[in-house]
C-alpha positions, 0 to 999 in steps of 0.5 A: 215944528218939523214937517214930515213926508212919507213915501214908498207906499204902493200895491204889493202881493201878499208875502211881499215887501215894501220900505217906507220912508219919512223925510223931515224938514224944518228941524233936525230929527235927532230931537224927536222920537219917531213912530209909525202908525196906520189907519184902515178905512173905518178903523182907528189909527193903530200904533205899529212901532217907535224908535228913540231919538238916538235909534238905540231903542225900538218898540213894536206892536205885536201885530207887526213884531218880527215882520216890520223893522223901524230904523233912522238915519239922523244925518239924512233926517229920515226914518224908515219902515221896512215891511216884510211878509205883508198880508192883506190885513196890512192894507192901510194908510201909513203915517209917520209921527214925531214926538219932541224930546227934551233932556228931561223926557229923552229916557222915557220908555217907548212903551208909553208912546203908543197913542197918537196923542203922544205925537205932535207932528204928522205926515200926510200918509202913504197908501199901502195895498196888499193883494191876496 
């Protein structure tokens, strides 16, 4: 089982930027598709974006398309979420998640990997607060 630790959260003004990192240990991330989710108080966990194990494919929720960018560095066992143009409604706890892939599932489209139940490993989350 891979262990995930998010970092990079904090307080930022509306219109600002943050870059979140998700560092993995225990196993190499190159066997995993990765996703970012967020959860605001009283709301369900929301899918934001996913990236394939190779980094060649990405997928974004409409709510963050054009503002957020996911990337990965398998050599560093780390996944990133660059967030630009932040809005107060982006305030939430942000989580990274890992989905183990096999040679049979590696080509499955990311569009089908938007539910929290698609991912088997989670980090503890990092708080992002956007002030108006």
